[in-house]
C-alpha positions in Angstrom: 8.5 -6.1 46.0 5.8 -3.8 47.2 6.9 -0.6 45.6 7.9 0.5 42.1 10.8 3.0 41.6 10.8 5.7 38.9 12.9 3.7 36.4 10.6 0.8 36.8 7.5 3.0 36.2 9.0 4.1 32.8 9.9 0.5 32.1 6.3 -0.6 32.8 4.9 1.9 30.4 7.3 0.9 27.6 6.5 -2.8 28.1 2.7 -2.1 28.1 2.9 0.0 24.9 4.9 -2.8 23.3 1.9 -5.1 23.7 2.7 -6.9 27.0 -0.3 -7.5 29.3 -0.4 -6.3 32.9 -0.1 -9.9 34.1 3.0 -10.5 32.0 4.6 -7.2 33.2 3.7 -8.1 36.8 5.5 -11.5 36.6 8.5 -9.9 35.0 8.9 -7.3 37.8 7.6 -9.6 40.5 4.8 -7.3 41.5 1.0 -7.7 41.4 -1.1 -7.0 38.3 -3.1 -4.3 40.2 0.2 -2.5 41.0 1.0 -2.5 37.3 -2.5 -1.2 36.4 -2.3 1.5 39.1 1.0 2.8 37.9 -0.1 2.8 34.3 -3.2 4.7 35.3 -1.1 7.3 37.2 1.1 7.7 34.1 -2.0 8.5 32.0 -2.0 5.3 30.0 -5.4 4.0 28.8 -5.7 0.3 29.6 -6.6 -2.1 26.8 -9.7 -4.3 27.2 -8.9 -7.7 28.5 -9.9 -9.3 25.2 -7.6 -7.0 23.3 -4.6 -8.8 24.9 -6.2 -12.2 24.7 -4.4 -14.7 22.5 -7.5 -17.0 22.1 -9.0 -14.9 19.2 -7.3 -11.9 17.7 -9.3 -8.8 16.8 -8.5 -5.3 15.7 -10.6 -3.3 18.3 -9.6 0.0 16.6 -10.8 -1.0 13.2 -13.4 1.7 13.0 -11.6 4.5 14.9 -10.5 6.1 11.6 -13.0 6.6 8.8 -11.3 5.4 5.6 -12.7 4.0 2.4 -12.7 0.5 3.7 -13.8 1.2 7.2 -16.7 3.4 5.9 -17.8 0.5 3.6 -17.8 -2.1 6.4 -19.5 0.3 8.8 -22.2 0.8 6.2 -22.5 -3.0 5.7 -22.9 -3.5 9.5 -25.5 -0.7 9.6 -27.5 -2.9 7.2 -26.7 -6.5 8.0 -25.0 -6.2 11.4 -26.1 -5.6 14.9 -24.7 -4.6 18.3 -25.9 -7.0 21.1 -25.5 -6.1 24.7 -26.3 -8.5 27.5 -26.0 -7.7 31.2 -22.7 -8.8 32.7 -21.1 -9.4 29.3 -19.2 -7.4 26.8 -21.2 -6.3 23.8 -21.1 -8.3 20.7 -20.8 -7.0 17.1 -22.4 -9.5 14.8 -23.1 -9.8 11.1 -25.4 -12.5 9.7 -25.7 -12.9 5.9 -26.8 -15.6 3.4 -24.6 -18.6 3.2 -23.9 -17.9 -0.5 -22.1 -14.8 0.5 -19.8 -16.5 3.0 -16.7 -15.1 1.2 -17.9 -11.6 2.0 -17.9 -12.4 5.7 -14.4 -13.7 5.3 -13.4 -10.3 3.9 -15.0 -8.6 6.9 -13.2 -10.9 9.3 -9.9 -10.1 7.5 -10.6 -6.3 7.7 -11.2 -6.7 11.5 -8.0 -8.7 11.9 -10.1 -11.4 13.5 -9.4 -15.1 14.0 -13.0 -15.8 15.1 -14.8 -18.7 13.6 -17.6 -18.0 11.1 -20.6 -19.9 12.2 -23.4 -21.5 10.2 -27.1 -21.2 10.9 -30.0 -23.2 9.4 -32.9 -21.5 7.6 -35.2 -19.6 10.0 -37.2 -16.4 10.6 -35.3 -13.2 11.5 -37.2 -10.0 12.0 -40.4 -11.3 10.4 -38.6 -12.4 7.2 -38.0 -15.9 6.1 -34.3 -16.6 6.0 -32.2 -19.1 3.9 -29.2 -20.9 5.5 -26.9 -18.2 6.8 -23.4 -17.6 8.1 -22.5 -15.4 11.1 -19.4 -13.6 12.4 -19.7 -12.5 16.0 -17.0 -10.7 18.0 -17.0 -9.2 21.5 -15.6 -5.7 21.8 -16.6 -2.6 23.8 -14.6 -0.4 21.5 -16.1 -1.6 18.2 -19.6 -1.7 19.7 -19.4 1.8 21.1 -17.9 3.2 18.0 -20.8 1.8 15.8 -23.4 3.2 18.3 -21.7 6.6 18.4 -21.7 6.8 14.5 -25.5 6.4 14.5 -26.2 2.7 14.1 -29.6 2.7 15.8 -30.5 6.3 16.7 -29.6 9.9 16.4 -27.9 11.5 13.4 -25.7 9.4 11.2 -22.1 10.7 11.3 -21.7 13.5 8.7 -18.6 11.9 7.1 -20.4 8.6 6.6 -23.6 10.2 5.4 -21.6 11.9 2.6 -19.6 8.8 1.7 -20.4 6.7 -1.3 -18.4 3.9 0.3 -20.6 3.9 3.3 -23.8 3.8 1.2 -22.4 1.1 -1.0 -21.9 -1.0 2.1 -25.5 -0.3 3.1 -26.8 -1.3 -0.3 -24.7 -4.4 -0.3 -26.3 -5.3 3.0 -30.0 -4.4 2.5 -30.3 -3.3 -1.1 -30.8 -4.9 -4.4 -29.9 -4.0 -8.0 -30.1 -5.6 -11.4 -32.5 -5.7 -14.3 -36.3 -5.8 -14.4 -38.2 -8.0 -16.8 -38.8 -4.9 -19.0 -35.0 -4.6 -19.5 -34.6 -1.5 -17.4 -32.0 -1.5 -14.6 -33.1 -0.9 -11.1 -31.8 -0.2 -7.6 -33.6 -0.4 -4.3 -32.9 -0.1 -0.6 -34.9 -1.1 2.5 -34.4 0.0 6.0 -35.6 2.4 8.7 -37.1 5.7 7.7 -34.2 7.5 9.4 -31.6 5.6 7.3 -33.5 6.1 4.0 -34.0 9.8 4.7 -30.2 10.1 5.0 -29.7 8.1 1.8 -32.2 10.2 -0.1 -30.4 13.4 1.1 -27.1 11.9 0.0 -28.6 11.2 -3.5 -30.0 14.7 -3.7 -26.7 16.3 -2.7 -25.1 14.4 -5.7 -27.9 15.2 -8.2 -29.1 11.5 -8.2 -32.4 11.6 -6.4 -34.7 12.3 -9.4 -38.3 11.8 -8.1 -37.5 9.1 -5.6 -39.7 8.9 -2.4 -39.7 6.7 0.7 -42.5 4.1 0.8 -43.7 1.7 3.6 -42.6 -1.9 3.1 -44.1 -4.2 5.7 -42.6 -3.2 9.0 -39.9 -1.0 7.4 -39.5 1.3 4.4 -38.2 1.2 0.9 -36.7 3.5 -1.7 -36.3 2.4 -5.3 -35.9 3.7 -8.9 -35.3 2.3 -12.4 -34.0 3.3 -15.8 -31.4 6.1 -16.2 -31.7 7.1 -12.5 -30.8 3.6 -11.4 -27.9 3.6 -13.8 -26.5 6.8 -12.4 -26.9 5.7 -8.8 -25.3 2.3 -9.4 -22.4 3.9 -11.4 -21.8 6.5 -8.6 -21.7 3.9 -5.9 -19.9 1.0 -7.6 -17.6 2.4 -10.3 -14.0 1.6 -9.5 -15.0 0.4 -6.0 -12.2 -1.2 -4.0 -14.6 -3.3 -1.9 -18.1 -4.6 -2.5 -20.2 -7.8 -2.3 -19.0 -9.9 -5.3 -22.4 -10.8 -6.7 -23.7 -7.2 -6.5 -20.5 -5.8 -7.9 -20.9 -8.1 -10.9 -24.5 -6.8 -11.4 -23.2 -3.3 -11.0 -20.5 -3.9 -13.6 -23.1 -5.0 -16.1 -25.2 -1.9 -15.5 -22.2 0.4 -15.7 -21.0 -1.3 -18.9 -24.5 -0.9 -20.5 -24.5 2.8 -19.4 -21.1 3.5 -20.9 -22.1 1.7 -24.2 -25.3 3.8 -24.4 -23.4 7.1 -23.7 -20.7 6.2 -26.3 -23.4 5.5 -28.9 -25.1 8.8 -28.1 -21.9 10.7 -28.4 -21.1 9.0 -31.7 -24.7 9.8 -33.0 -24.3 13.5 -32.0 -20.9 13.6 -33.7 -22.5 12.3 -36.9 -25.4 14.7 -36.6 -23.0 17.6 -36.2 -21.0 16.5 -39.2 -24.1 16.1 -41.4 -25.4 19.4 -40.3 -22.1 21.3 -41.0 -22.1 19.6 -44.4 -25.4 21.3 -45.2 -28.0 18.6 -44.5 -31.3 19.8 -43.2 -32.8 18.7 -39.9 -35.5 16.9 -41.8 -32.9 15.0 -43.9 -30.9 14.1 -40.8 -34.1 12.9 -39.1 -35.0 10.7 -42.0 -31.5 9.1 -41.9 -31.9 8.3 -38.1 -35.7 7.5 -38.4 -36.7 10.3 -36.0 -38.4 13.7 -36.5 -36.7 17.0 -37.3 -38.0 18.3 -33.9 -36.1 15.4 -32.2 -32.9 16.2 -34.1 -33.3 19.8 -33.0 -33.8 18.9 -29.4 -30.7 16.6 -29.4 -28.6 19.4 -31.0 -29.7 21.9 -28.4 -29.0 19.6 -25.6 -25.5 18.9 -27.0 -24.8 22.6 -27.7 -24.5 22.1 -31.5 -25.0 25.6 -33.0 -27.6 26.1 -35.8 -26.7 27.6 -39.1 -27.6 31.2 -39.9 -29.2 32.3 -43.2 -28.2 35.6 -44.9 -30.0 38.4 -43.0 -29.6 36.6 -39.6 -32.6 34.3 -40.1 -32.3 30.6 -39.2 -33.5 28.0 -41.6 -36.8 26.2 -41.1 -36.8 22.7 -39.7 -37.1 21.3 -43.2 
């Protein structure tokens, strides 16, 4: 049958949208696959990639089309630990390589992508000038995924505005190329390495959320680094990881410890301020309160001012001395 009538054209579109391939439709209607493709094109239907209809390995090629909490996270993770590899004559590959100890995380990525591709194992080696422990790798071929990552700013240009403002995206980046935990001094810390372009976007994100403090970008071998410790690190980790729906397990565990310590400290500070306010309202002087807490009266006054605890007034409108 060389021609396709109007009813058959409509039928072709319905079959294709239901998931049938052009070859399957051609066999059903006893026409050639090019005829099916031609009529689909004339009907304004965008053809799927050949691999999108392949049954060998499944893959959700539209996984990054919509920027959701989960997709933003995985895009951030791939911005750090992923790559887009294009070879002449082949479809581009989207690949993620991470330490073997984090294999479960790659399994999560594979599940998000709706992929049935095998997770490969690579021995220790040298990647990008850095010694590498045994690693695992997930590699999929997809024009759509690759082009989407590139268009969002994976290698050049401005990072997509929605991603640049997303804590989920930046948590993915930190899970990939960042570190967090406790220093030997007992202070918490958080650090991120990457290109200057990426770190400038991260620093702007922190500033827009009141988290940048005095952080600056510094050279680190062939790339750059940004890092901080103490209360600033606590605040950044809490902002990125608190109540997160997806994160690298071992970093999420470290973040949970930092967040718990921050919450405990803040609770203790609130309890101390409540006690100070109670003592002060009962008539205790700043000096007496300071002696009870083993700090100076000036420190007590500073804490009260920061907490908005009003000072007493003497008769005549004069405030009492610190003692």
